[in-house]
Backbone as JSON, one array per atom type, in Angstrom:
{
  "sequence": "XXXXXXXXXXXXXXXXXXXXXXXXXXXXXXXXXXXXXXXXXXXXXXXXXXXXXXXXXXXXXXXXXXXXXXXXX",
  "N": [[42.02, 63.76, -20.62], [39.21, 62.02, -19.49], [35.79, 61.39, -20.49], [34.02, 60.89, -18.35], [35.16, 62.27, -16.2], [34.78, 64.92, -17.03], [31.99, 65.04, -17.08], [31.43, 64.59, -14.37], [32.72, 66.82, -13.18], [31.33, 68.94, -14.43], [28.69, 68.43, -13.53], [29.0, 68.82, -10.78], [29.88, 71.53, -10.66], [27.79, 72.98, -11.94], [25.64, 72.28, -10.28], [26.56, 73.41, -7.88], [26.57, 76.14, -8.5], [23.82, 76.58, -8.89], [22.91, 75.93, -6.33], [24.15, 77.94, -4.72], [23.02, 80.22, -5.86], [20.33, 79.99, -5.15], [20.33, 80.03, -2.41], [20.07, 82.41, -0.79], [17.37, 83.11, -1.2], [16.09, 80.92, -0.02], [16.92, 81.26, 2.61], [15.56, 83.62, 3.22], [12.92, 82.71, 3.05], [12.84, 80.88, 5.18], [13.29, 82.63, 7.31], [10.95, 84.15, 7.13], [9.04, 82.19, 7.71], [9.74, 81.6, 10.35], [9.18, 84.06, 11.54], [6.44, 84.47, 11.13], [4.54, 82.5, 12.5], [1.9, 81.56, 12.7], [0.73, 81.72, 10.17], [-1.02, 81.04, 7.12], [0.31, 80.94, 4.72], [2.73, 79.9, 5.26], [2.82, 77.13, 4.97], [3.12, 76.51, 2.2], [5.55, 77.77, 1.72], [7.18, 76.37, 3.49], [7.06, 73.81, 2.39], [8.4, 74.26, -0.05], [10.95, 74.86, 0.89], [11.61, 72.44, 2.11], [11.6, 70.72, -0.13], [13.72, 71.88, -1.51], [15.84, 71.28, 0.2], [15.78, 68.49, 0.0], [16.41, 68.23, -2.72], [19.01, 69.33, -2.78], [20.31, 67.48, -1.19], [20.02, 65.18, -2.77], [21.5, 66.01, -4.98], [24.05, 66.16, -3.79], [24.5, 63.47, -3.07], [24.47, 62.34, -5.62], [26.69, 63.66, -6.77], [28.78, 62.74, -5.12], [28.58, 60.02, -5.72], [29.26, 60.01, -8.44], [31.94, 60.89, -8.27], [33.05, 58.79, -6.78], [32.59, 56.7, -8.61], [34.18, 57.59, -10.72], [36.75, 57.42, -9.57], [36.82, 54.69, -9.22], [36.81, 53.73, -11.79]],
  "CA": [[40.98, 63.6, -19.61], [38.12, 61.24, -20.05], [34.45, 61.99, -20.49], [33.41, 60.78, -17.02], [35.67, 63.36, -15.39], [34.1, 66.15, -17.46], [30.6, 64.95, -16.63], [31.45, 64.78, -12.92], [33.06, 68.22, -12.9], [30.2, 69.77, -14.86], [27.57, 68.19, -12.62], [29.3, 69.45, -9.5], [29.93, 72.98, -10.8], [26.44, 73.5, -12.23], [24.87, 72.13, -9.04], [27.03, 74.38, -6.9], [26.09, 77.46, -8.91], [22.38, 76.62, -8.59], [22.78, 75.94, -4.87], [24.52, 79.26, -4.21], [22.07, 81.23, -6.34], [19.04, 79.83, -4.47], [20.53, 80.02, -0.97], [19.5, 83.61, -0.15], [15.91, 83.0, -1.23], [15.66, 79.95, 0.99], [17.12, 81.88, 3.92], [14.45, 84.56, 3.42], [11.7, 81.93, 3.31], [12.93, 80.34, 6.54], [13.1, 83.75, 8.22], [9.53, 84.48, 7.07], [8.32, 81.14, 8.42], [10.0, 81.77, 11.78], [8.55, 85.29, 12.02], [4.99, 84.34, 11.03], [4.29, 81.1, 12.83], [0.49, 81.21, 12.55], [0.28, 82.16, 8.86], [-1.35, 79.96, 6.19], [1.27, 80.94, 3.61], [3.91, 79.17, 5.71], [2.81, 75.75, 4.49], [3.71, 76.44, 0.87], [6.97, 78.13, 1.83], [7.87, 75.26, 4.16], [7.19, 72.73, 1.42], [9.45, 74.59, -1.01], [12.24, 74.72, 1.58], [11.86, 71.0, 2.28], [11.97, 70.18, -1.44], [15.05, 72.38, -1.82], [16.77, 70.48, 1.0], [15.82, 67.17, -0.63], [17.15, 68.36, -3.98], [20.42, 69.53, -2.48], [20.81, 66.2, -0.7], [20.14, 64.29, -3.94], [22.65, 66.49, -5.76], [25.25, 65.76, -3.08], [24.66, 62.02, -3.22], [24.84, 62.11, -7.01], [28.06, 64.11, -6.99], [29.69, 61.79, -4.47], [28.55, 58.77, -6.47], [30.06, 60.21, -9.65], [33.35, 60.92, -7.89], [33.43, 57.4, -6.46], [32.61, 55.94, -9.86], [35.35, 58.02, -11.49], [37.94, 56.82, -8.96], [36.76, 53.24, -9.42], [37.16, 53.45, -13.2]],
  "C": [[39.79, 62.88, -20.24], [36.77, 61.92, -19.84], [33.8, 61.95, -19.11], [33.89, 61.89, -16.09], [34.99, 64.67, -15.75], [32.65, 66.16, -17.01], [30.52, 65.2, -15.12], [31.72, 66.23, -12.56], [31.93, 69.15, -13.27], [29.0, 69.64, -13.94], [27.79, 68.91, -11.29], [29.29, 70.98, -9.61], [28.56, 73.59, -11.07], [25.57, 73.4, -10.99], [25.27, 73.13, -7.99], [26.56, 75.78, -7.23], [24.6, 77.61, -8.6], [22.16, 76.7, -7.09], [23.07, 77.32, -4.3], [23.52, 80.32, -4.64], [20.72, 81.15, -5.62], [19.14, 79.98, -2.95], [19.88, 81.2, -0.28], [17.98, 83.56, -0.12], [15.39, 82.03, -0.19], [15.85, 80.51, 2.4], [15.99, 82.86, 4.23], [13.15, 83.83, 3.74], [11.7, 81.37, 4.73], [12.72, 81.45, 7.56], [11.63, 84.16, 8.27], [8.71, 83.47, 7.85], [8.51, 81.3, 9.93], [9.3, 83.0, 12.35], [7.03, 85.18, 12.07], [4.57, 82.9, 11.26], [2.86, 80.69, 12.5], [-0.09, 81.59, 11.18], [0.02, 80.94, 7.96], [-0.34, 79.85, 5.05], [2.53, 80.14, 3.98], [3.97, 77.75, 5.17], [3.46, 75.63, 3.12], [5.19, 76.79, 0.9], [7.76, 77.01, 2.49], [8.06, 74.09, 3.2], [8.3, 73.01, 0.42], [10.83, 74.48, -0.38], [12.59, 73.25, 1.76], [12.27, 70.36, 0.96], [13.36, 70.64, -1.87], [16.1, 71.57, -1.06], [16.9, 69.07, 0.41], [16.61, 67.18, -1.94], [18.64, 68.53, -3.77], [21.05, 68.23, -1.99], [21.0, 65.22, -1.86], [21.31, 64.7, -4.82], [23.96, 66.05, -5.1], [25.54, 64.28, -3.21], [25.09, 61.69, -4.64], [26.28, 62.52, -7.31], [29.06, 63.16, -6.35], [29.72, 60.45, -5.2], [29.38, 58.88, -7.75], [31.55, 60.24, -9.36], [33.84, 59.51, -7.55], [33.53, 56.53, -7.7], [33.83, 56.29, -10.67], [36.62, 57.42, -10.91], [37.98, 55.31, -9.17], [37.16, 52.87, -10.84], [38.6, 53.8, -13.4]]
}
C-alpha cells in the first residue's frame, strides 16, 4: 500500500472521530439556541455551530479530494 492511501485513510478516520465526538455538543448548542431565542449568549453559540459546519464541510471536501487524487494516481 502506498503512502497516499495511508494519508487518505488516516485523514478520513481522524476527521470522523472528531466529528462524532463533537456532534452531541453541537446538538445541545442548537437546542439551546432554539429554546432561548432572545438571549445574548446565542450569538456566540451560533457562531461556534456555524464554524463547526464550515469545518465539517472543509473536512468532507478534503477527504473527497484525497480519494479522487488517490484514484487518479
